[in-house]
Every structure is written in C-alpha cells, then in structure tokens.
C-alpha positions as CSV (number, residue, x, y, z in Angstrom):
1,M,-22.4,31.9,-33.3
2,K,-22.0,28.2,-32.6
3,T,-18.4,28.3,-33.7
4,I,-17.7,31.0,-31.1
5,Y,-19.2,28.9,-28.3
6,L,-17.2,25.9,-29.5
7,I,-14.0,27.9,-29.4
8,I,-14.8,29.3,-25.9
9,F,-15.6,25.8,-24.7
10,L,-12.3,24.3,-26.1
11,L,-10.3,27.2,-24.7
12,N,-11.8,26.6,-21.2
13,L,-11.1,22.9,-21.5
14,L,-7.5,23.6,-22.5
15,A,-7.1,26.1,-19.6
16,F,-8.5,23.5,-17.2
17,E,-5.9,21.0,-18.4
18,I,-3.1,23.5,-18.1
19,K,-4.0,24.2,-14.4
20,S,-3.7,20.6,-13.5
21,E,-0.7,20.3,-11.1
22,V,1.4,17.4,-10.0
23,L,1.9,16.7,-6.3
24,V,5.0,14.7,-5.7
25,L,4.5,12.4,-2.7
26,D,8.0,10.9,-2.7
27,K,11.0,11.0,-5.0
28,L,13.5,9.9,-2.3
29,D,14.8,13.4,-1.5
30,T,14.6,12.2,2.1
31,P,14.7,8.4,1.7
32,G,12.2,6.7,3.9
33,K,9.9,9.7,4.3
34,T,7.4,11.3,2.0
35,T,7.2,15.0,1.3
36,Q,4.5,15.1,4.0
37,G,7.0,13.7,6.5
38,Q,5.2,10.3,6.7
39,V,7.3,7.1,7.0
40,W,7.0,4.1,4.7
41,S,6.2,0.8,6.4
42,F,6.7,-2.8,5.1
43,F,4.0,-5.4,5.7
44,T,3.5,-9.1,4.8
45,D,0.5,-11.3,5.0
46,G,2.0,-12.7,8.2
47,V,-0.2,-10.2,10.1
48,M,-3.1,-12.6,9.0
49,G,-1.1,-15.9,9.3
50,G,0.2,-16.0,5.8
51,L,3.6,-17.2,4.8
52,S,4.9,-14.6,2.4
53,E,8.3,-13.1,3.2
54,G,10.3,-10.1,1.9
55,N,11.9,-6.8,2.7
56,V,12.4,-3.4,1.4
57,T,15.7,-1.6,1.0
58,I,16.9,1.7,-0.4
59,E,19.1,1.0,-3.4
60,Q,20.4,2.4,-6.7
61,V,19.0,0.4,-9.7
62,N,20.4,1.5,-13.1
63,N,21.7,4.7,-11.4
64,V,18.3,5.6,-9.9
65,L,17.7,5.8,-6.2
66,C,14.6,3.7,-5.2
67,Y,12.7,1.7,-2.7
68,R,13.3,-2.0,-3.7
69,M,10.8,-4.5,-2.5
70,V,11.7,-8.1,-2.9
71,G,10.3,-11.3,-1.5
72,N,8.6,-14.6,-2.0
73,V,4.8,-14.2,-2.3
74,T,2.8,-17.3,-1.5
75,T,-0.9,-17.9,-1.2
76,E,-0.3,-20.8,1.3
77,N,-2.2,-20.6,4.6
78,N,-4.6,-17.9,3.2
79,G,-1.8,-15.5,2.5
80,G,-0.6,-13.8,-0.6
81,F,1.0,-10.4,-0.3
82,I,3.9,-8.2,0.7
83,Q,3.6,-4.4,0.5
84,I,5.2,-1.0,1.3
85,R,2.7,1.5,2.5
86,T,2.6,5.1,3.7
87,L,-0.1,7.2,5.4
88,I,-1.3,10.4,3.7
89,N,-1.5,13.1,6.2
90,P,-3.1,15.5,5.6
91,H,-5.5,13.3,3.5
92,I,-5.6,14.1,-0.2
93,N,-9.0,14.7,-1.8
94,A,-9.2,12.5,-4.8
95,S,-11.4,15.0,-6.7
96,Q,-8.4,17.4,-6.8
97,Y,-6.4,15.0,-9.0
98,K,-6.9,12.6,-11.9
99,G,-4.9,9.7,-10.4
100,I,-1.6,8.5,-9.1
101,Y,1.7,8.2,-11.0
102,I,4.6,6.0,-10.2
103,K,8.1,5.6,-11.6
104,I,9.0,1.9,-11.3
105,F,11.3,-0.8,-12.4
106,G,10.4,-4.5,-12.1
107,N,10.6,-8.1,-13.1
108,I,7.8,-8.2,-15.7
109,K,5.2,-9.3,-13.1
110,N,1.8,-7.9,-12.1
111,Y,1.7,-5.6,-9.1
112,F,-0.9,-3.3,-7.5
113,L,-1.5,0.1,-6.0
114,H,-3.9,0.0,-3.0
115,I,-5.6,3.1,-1.7
116,R,-7.4,3.3,1.6
117,T,-9.9,6.0,2.5
118,P,-11.9,6.8,5.7
119,Q,-14.6,4.6,4.1
120,T,-12.4,1.5,4.1
121,L,-12.5,0.6,7.8
122,A,-11.7,-3.2,7.7
123,P,-8.2,-4.4,6.7
124,W,-9.5,-6.2,3.6
125,Q,-11.1,-3.0,2.2
126,Y,-9.2,-0.9,-0.3
127,Y,-9.3,0.4,-3.9
128,S,-6.9,-1.4,-6.2
129,F,-5.1,-0.7,-9.5
130,K,-3.3,-3.5,-11.3
131,F,-0.3,-2.9,-13.5
132,K,2.6,-4.9,-15.1
133,T,6.2,-3.8,-14.6
134,L,8.9,-3.8,-17.2
135,N,12.6,-4.5,-16.8
136,N,13.4,-0.8,-17.3
137,W,12.3,2.5,-15.6
138,T,8.8,3.3,-16.6
139,E,6.1,5.8,-15.5
140,I,2.7,4.3,-14.9
141,R,-0.4,6.5,-14.5
142,A,-3.2,5.0,-12.5
143,P,-6.4,7.1,-13.0
144,F,-8.8,7.0,-10.0
145,S,-11.5,6.0,-12.4
146,N,-9.7,2.7,-13.0
147,F,-9.3,1.7,-9.3
148,K,-11.5,-1.3,-8.3
149,K,-13.1,-1.6,-4.9
150,S,-12.4,-4.7,-2.9
151,N,-15.8,-5.2,-1.4
152,F,-19.4,-4.7,-2.7
153,Y,-20.3,-2.5,0.2
154,Q,-17.7,0.2,-0.4
155,P,-18.6,3.3,-2.4
156,Q,-18.2,2.6,-6.1
157,D,-15.4,5.0,-6.9
158,L,-12.9,7.3,-5.2
159,L,-14.3,10.6,-6.3
160,N,-15.2,12.9,-3.4
161,Q,-13.2,10.6,-1.0
162,K,-10.1,11.5,0.9
163,I,-7.1,9.2,0.5
164,K,-5.6,8.2,3.8
165,S,-2.9,5.7,2.6
166,I,-1.2,4.3,-0.5
167,G,0.4,0.9,-0.8
168,L,2.6,-0.7,-3.4
169,V,1.6,-4.4,-3.3
170,A,3.0,-7.6,-4.7
171,G,0.4,-10.2,-4.3
172,F,-2.5,-12.6,-5.0
173,D,-0.3,-15.2,-6.8
174,D,2.7,-17.3,-6.1
175,F,5.8,-15.6,-7.4
176,K,9.2,-13.9,-6.6
177,A,8.5,-10.2,-6.2
178,D,11.2,-7.6,-7.2
179,I,10.0,-4.1,-7.8
180,C,11.6,-0.7,-7.4
181,L,9.8,2.6,-6.8
182,A,11.7,5.8,-7.6
183,E,8.8,8.3,-7.5
184,I,5.2,8.5,-6.6
185,G,2.7,11.3,-6.7
186,F,-0.7,12.7,-7.8
187,Y,-1.4,14.1,-11.2
C-alpha cells in the first residue's frame, strides 16, 4: 500500500513539473520592447550623483541579436552602477514561476538581476541575484529563492509578491562593463 502512495505522489510531482510553463518577456522580436509592450530604459548612478557612464545598443554578437550594455562603472562619489530596466505590466506573481532565466554573453565579470515589487518603495530597495558572465552565449537561471533583499525591512523573499520591474545591473565595483542580453523570461 505504501508503494502505491509513493507512486501516486511521484506521478503528481512529475505532472506538476510538466505543467510548468515558460513566459518569454523579451527575445528581441520587437527590439526595445518586451512582449508586454513595455520599453527598456537605461540608467546610471548619475541620478544619485555618481560618475558611472555607459550606454545600451541593439547589436548582433556572435550572430545573436541582443541588448548590449557597456560602460565604465565606478564607485566614486557614492556611485557604482549602470543598468537596463523594464517595467512589468501587468505585474507577474512570483508564486506562479520558479525564477527568471536570461540568455547572456559577457566579459567574465559579475552582474546582477534586480527585481522590484510593490513592497520596494524606496530607490535603494530591490531583490538581487548575482551571476558571472562567460565569454559565450549562456543561459542563467535565477531561482526566486536565491534573490537577496537589499534592506532588512523588506519581506524576506519574493514568494507571494508581484514583480513590477526587472533590471540587468552592472555595479558595486570599479570595472568596464560589457554584457549582452538576448532573451529574458520566467520559468
């Protein structure tokens, strides 16, 4: 009898995994806009008096169309970031997915995904996932359970929160940023 319950449990678990769907947010079918029709924006720490500089362009890198963010990230004058960010509208409930996936190409440096929710009201509040790029096209999966909150007074995790924006961030160190984003979505 225990064997039958175990088999039923495993089949239900397998069925749950099969039902997981991927939501593509952007794979540059309409460069500059997400599948929700939202526009990507570029920001630097200059909004806070920082001195980091950069830009984002749409390019082909190794025959793959992508957003290419390059710049000089500096922590001078309390700075330290450049980023490309998009709003999520309608908001995505984090409990419906396991995390975010990205297809990226980079310069073997550390970068971040930043998520903002209705609970992150101040500009310095976000949930962050750190990853290292490779000098080839790679898919990175960022489970929501691995995102870290930026302030102690935010809710601990993203479960049961709605995601209102996602940013790809080069920051928090002095370096030359060069990262390409070809696809981003939820898994």
